[in-house]
DSSP file (Angstrom, degrees, kcal/mol; ACC not computed):
  #  RESIDUE AA STRUCTURE BP1 BP2  ACC     N-H-->O    O-->H-N    N-H-->O    O-->H-N    TCO  KAPPA ALPHA  PHI   PSI    X-CA   Y-CA   Z-CA
    1    1 A M    >>        0   0    0      0, 0.0     4,-1.6     0, 0.0     3,-0.5   0.000 360.0 360.0 360.0 -45.2  144.4  102.5  124.3
    2    2 A W  H 3>  +     0   0    0      1,-0.2     4,-2.4     2,-0.2     5,-0.2   0.849 360.0  58.8 -65.9 -32.3  143.8  102.2  120.6
    3    3 A A  H 3> S+     0   0    0      1,-0.2     4,-2.0     2,-0.2    -1,-0.2   0.871 104.8  49.1 -58.4 -36.9  141.1   99.6  121.2
    4    4 A A  H <> S+     0   0    0     -3,-0.5     4,-1.9     2,-0.2    -1,-0.2   0.875 111.9  48.9 -72.1 -37.4  139.1  102.0  123.2
    5    5 A V  H  X S+     0   0    0     -4,-1.6     4,-2.1     2,-0.2    -2,-0.2   0.880 111.2  50.4 -68.0 -40.6  139.5  104.7  120.5
    6    6 A T  H  X S+     0   0    0     -4,-2.4     4,-2.3     1,-0.2    -2,-0.2   0.883 109.2  51.0 -62.9 -41.9  138.4  102.3  117.8
    7    7 A A  H  X>S+     0   0    0     -4,-2.0     5,-2.6     1,-0.2     4,-0.5   0.905 110.4  50.2 -64.5 -39.4  135.3  101.3  119.8
    8    8 A L  H ><5S+     0   0    0     -4,-1.9     3,-0.7     3,-0.2    -2,-0.2   0.916 111.1  47.5 -60.2 -45.8  134.4  105.0  120.2
    9    9 A I  H 3<5S+     0   0    0     -4,-2.1    -1,-0.2     1,-0.2    -2,-0.2   0.879 114.6  46.2 -64.2 -39.6  134.8  105.7  116.5
   10   10 A K  H 3<5S-     0   0    0     -4,-2.3    -1,-0.2    -5,-0.2    -2,-0.2   0.491 109.7-124.3 -82.0  -3.7  132.7  102.6  115.6
   11   11 A E  T <<5 -     0   0    0     -3,-0.7     2,-0.2    -4,-0.5    -3,-0.2   0.893  42.9-178.6  61.4  41.0  130.1  103.5  118.2
   12   12 A V      < -     0   0    0     -5,-2.6     2,-0.6    -6,-0.1    -1,-0.2  -0.527  18.4-143.7 -70.7 135.7  130.5  100.1  119.9
   13   13 A E        -     0   0    0     -2,-0.2     2,-0.4     2,-0.0    -1,-0.0  -0.923  14.1-163.1-106.4 120.9  128.2   99.5  122.9
   14   14 A L        -     0   0    0     -2,-0.6     2,-0.4     2,-0.0    -2,-0.0  -0.836   5.3-171.9-104.7 139.4  129.7   97.5  125.7
   15   15 A R        -     0   0    0     -2,-0.4     2,-0.4     2,-0.0    -2,-0.0  -0.992   2.9-165.0-128.6 135.9  127.6   95.9  128.4
   16   16 A F        -     0   0    0     -2,-0.4     2,-0.2     0, 0.0    -2,-0.0  -0.888  23.2-111.4-122.2 150.4  128.8   94.3  131.5
   17   17 A A        -     0   0    0     -2,-0.4     2,-0.4     1,-0.0    -2,-0.0  -0.515  29.5-130.0 -79.3 148.8  127.2   92.0  134.0
   18   18 A V        -     0   0    0     -2,-0.2     2,-0.3     2,-0.0    -1,-0.0  -0.804  26.3-172.4-101.1 138.2  126.6   93.3  137.5
   19   19 A Y        -     0   0    0     -2,-0.4     2,-0.3     0, 0.0     0, 0.0  -0.857  11.1-142.2-125.3 161.3  127.7   91.3  140.4
   20   20 A Y        -     0   0    0     -2,-0.3     2,-0.3     2,-0.0     5,-0.0  -0.921   9.2-136.2-122.2 149.2  127.2   91.6  144.2
   21   21 A R    >   -     0   0    0     -2,-0.3     3,-2.3     1,-0.1     4,-0.4  -0.726  31.6-109.0-100.3 155.1  129.5   90.8  147.1
   22   22 A G  G >  S+     0   0    0     -2,-0.3     3,-1.4     1,-0.3    -1,-0.1   0.813 115.1  60.8 -50.9 -36.5  128.3   89.0  150.2
   23   23 A G  G 3  S+     0   0    0      1,-0.3    -1,-0.3     4,-0.0     4,-0.1   0.667  92.0  69.3 -70.0 -13.2  128.3   92.1  152.4
   24   24 A E  G <  S+     0   0    0     -3,-2.3     2,-0.3     2,-0.1    -1,-0.3   0.623  88.7  76.5 -81.6  -9.8  125.8   93.8  150.2
   25   25 A F  S <  S-     0   0    0     -3,-1.4     2,-0.2    -4,-0.4     3,-0.0  -0.776  88.8-111.9-101.1 144.7  123.0   91.4  151.2
   26   26 A A    >   -     0   0    0     -2,-0.3     3,-2.0     1,-0.1     4,-0.4  -0.543  45.6 -98.3 -72.6 140.9  121.2   91.6  154.6
   27   27 A A  T 3  S-     0   0    0      1,-0.3    -1,-0.1    -2,-0.2    -4,-0.0  -0.425 104.3  -3.1 -65.1 123.4  122.0   88.6  156.8
   28   28 A G  T 3  S+     0   0    0     -2,-0.2    -1,-0.3     2,-0.2     3,-0.1   0.534  97.6 122.1  76.5   6.3  119.3   86.0  156.4
   29   29 A G  S <  S+     0   0    0     -3,-2.0     2,-0.4     1,-0.2    -2,-0.1   0.828  71.3  35.7 -73.1 -29.5  117.2   88.3  154.1
   30   30 A I        -     0   0    0     -4,-0.4    -2,-0.2     3,-0.0    -1,-0.2  -0.987  62.7-154.4-130.4 133.4  117.0   85.8  151.2
   31   31 A N    >   -     0   0    0     -2,-0.4     3,-1.6     1,-0.1     4,-0.3  -0.896  10.1-168.7-103.1  97.3  116.7   82.0  151.2
   32   32 A P  G >> S+     0   0    0      0, 0.0     3,-1.4     0, 0.0     4,-0.6   0.722  78.3  75.1 -64.8 -19.2  118.3   81.1  147.8
   33   33 A G  G >4 S+     0   0    0      1,-0.3     3,-0.5     2,-0.2    -2,-0.0   0.768  85.8  61.6 -61.8 -26.6  117.0   77.5  148.3
   34   34 A T  G <4 S+     0   0    0     -3,-1.6    -1,-0.3     1,-0.2    -4,-0.0   0.630  94.1  63.9 -77.2 -14.9  113.4   78.6  147.4
   35   35 A L  G <4 S+     0   0    0     -3,-1.4     2,-0.6    -4,-0.3    25,-0.4   0.770  85.0  82.9 -78.4 -28.3  114.6   79.7  143.9
   36   36 A V    <<  +     0   0    0     -4,-0.6    25,-0.2    -3,-0.5     3,-0.1  -0.679  50.4 171.4 -84.0 120.3  115.5   76.0  143.0
   37   37 A T        +     0   0    0     23,-2.8     2,-0.3    -2,-0.6    24,-0.2   0.448  61.3  25.1-107.4  -4.2  112.3   74.3  141.8
   38   38 A G  E     -a   61   0A   0     22,-1.1    24,-3.0     2,-0.0     2,-0.4  -0.991  56.1-152.8-159.1 152.9  113.9   71.1  140.5
   39   39 A N  E     +a   62   0A   0     -2,-0.3     2,-0.3    22,-0.2    24,-0.2  -0.995  20.2 168.4-127.4 134.7  116.9   68.8  140.8
   40   40 A V  E     -a   63   0A   0     22,-2.2    24,-2.9    -2,-0.4    27,-0.1  -0.978  30.1-122.8-142.8 155.9  118.3   66.5  138.0
   41   41 A D    >>  -     0   0    0     -2,-0.3     3,-1.0    22,-0.2     4,-0.5  -0.280  49.9 -85.5 -84.3-175.8  121.4   64.5  137.5
   42   42 A L  G >4 S+     0   0    0     22,-0.3     3,-0.6     1,-0.3     4,-0.3   0.824 128.8  52.1 -63.0 -29.3  123.6   65.1  134.5
   43   43 A G  G 34 S+     0   0    0      1,-0.2     3,-0.3     2,-0.1    -1,-0.3   0.693 104.7  57.5 -78.0 -18.5  121.5   62.7  132.3
   44   44 A G  G X> S+     0   0    0     -3,-1.0     4,-1.6     1,-0.2     3,-0.7   0.515  81.9  86.3 -90.8  -5.5  118.2   64.5  133.2
   45   45 A G  H <X S+     0   0    0     -3,-0.6     4,-2.2    -4,-0.5    -1,-0.2   0.871  82.2  57.8 -64.0 -40.1  119.3   68.0  132.0
   46   46 A S  H 34 S+     0   0    0     -4,-0.3    -1,-0.2    -3,-0.3    -2,-0.1   0.750 113.5  39.4 -69.1 -20.9  118.3   67.5  128.4
   47   47 A D  H <4 S+     0   0    0     -3,-0.7     4,-0.3    -4,-0.2    -1,-0.2   0.725 117.0  50.1 -92.0 -26.1  114.7   66.7  129.4
   48   48 A A  H >X S+     0   0    0     -4,-1.6     3,-1.6     1,-0.1     4,-0.6   0.928 101.4  57.0 -83.9 -48.3  114.5   69.4  132.2
   49   49 A F  G >< S+     0   0    0     -4,-2.2     3,-1.0     1,-0.3    -1,-0.1   0.810  96.1  62.1 -62.4 -35.1  115.8   72.6  130.5
   50   50 A P  G 34 S+     0   0    0      0, 0.0     4,-0.5     0, 0.0    -1,-0.3   0.764  98.8  60.2 -59.9 -21.0  113.3   72.7  127.6
   51   51 A R  G <> S+     0   0    0     -3,-1.6     4,-1.6    -4,-0.3     3,-0.5   0.767  86.5  77.3 -76.9 -24.3  110.5   73.0  130.2
   52   52 A L  T << S+     0   0    0     -3,-1.0     3,-0.4    -4,-0.6    -1,-0.2   0.894  91.0  48.1 -59.1 -48.3  111.9   76.3  131.6
   53   53 A P  T  4 S+     0   0    0      0, 0.0    -1,-0.2     0, 0.0    -2,-0.1   0.813 120.8  35.8 -66.0 -27.7  110.7   78.7  128.9
   54   54 A S  T  4 S+     0   0    0     -3,-0.5     2,-0.3    -4,-0.5    -2,-0.2   0.555  98.4  92.6-101.0  -9.1  107.2   77.4  128.8
   55   55 A S     <  -     0   0    0     -4,-1.6    -4,-0.0    -3,-0.4     0, 0.0  -0.630  51.5-164.1 -87.8 142.6  106.6   76.6  132.5
   56   56 A T  S    S+     0   0    0     -2,-0.3    -1,-0.1     1,-0.1    -4,-0.1   0.517  91.9  44.7 -95.6  -7.4  105.1   79.0  135.0
   57   57 A S  S    S+     0   0    0      2,-0.0     2,-0.4   -20,-0.0    -1,-0.1   0.661  92.6  85.5-108.7 -20.5  106.2   77.0  138.0
   58   58 A E        +     0   0    0     -7,-0.2     3,-0.1     1,-0.2   -22,-0.1  -0.676  40.0 156.3 -82.9 132.9  109.8   76.2  137.1
   59   59 A R        +     0   0    0     -2,-0.4     2,-0.3     1,-0.3    -1,-0.2   0.674  66.9   2.9-118.6 -45.9  112.3   78.9  138.0
   60   60 A K        -     0   0    0    -25,-0.4   -23,-2.8     2,-0.0   -22,-1.1  -0.977  57.3-155.4-153.8 128.9  115.7   77.2  138.4
   61   61 A I  E     -a   38   0A   0     -2,-0.3     2,-0.6   -24,-0.2   -22,-0.2  -0.936  14.1-147.1-111.6 122.0  116.8   73.6  137.9
   62   62 A L  E     -a   39   0A   0    -24,-3.0   -22,-2.2    -2,-0.5     2,-0.6  -0.780   5.8-153.1 -92.9 122.8  119.9   72.5  139.7
   63   63 A V  E     -a   40   0A   0     -2,-0.6   -22,-0.2   -24,-0.2   -21,-0.1  -0.835  12.7-172.5 -95.1 121.7  122.0   69.9  137.9
   64   64 A T    >   -     0   0    0    -24,-2.9     3,-1.7    -2,-0.6   -22,-0.3  -0.954  23.3-128.1-118.7 113.5  124.0   67.7  140.4
   65   65 A P  T 3  S+     0   0    0      0, 0.0   -24,-0.1     0, 0.0    -2,-0.0  -0.339  95.8  18.8 -55.0 131.3  126.5   65.3  139.0
   66   66 A G  T 3         0   0    0      1,-0.2   -25,-0.1    -2,-0.1     0, 0.0   0.547 360.0 360.0  78.6   7.1  126.0   61.8  140.3
   67   67 A G    <         0   0    0     -3,-1.7    -1,-0.2   -27,-0.1   -26,-0.1   0.418 360.0 360.0  78.1 360.0  122.4   62.6  141.3
């Protein structure tokens, strides 16, 4: 209780992540596989991730242990 009062007095702003449950999506409406534009093994992550901010074609890189 006191933590909430302290946050109000200090005008702390709290933000929470929004999540969705499976039932909130239309069945078959979205194919998440199309979001993944690349696959790398654990060793390839250090080369792949720096490309994301500057690339216009990369959206999500999937890291798969063991290739």
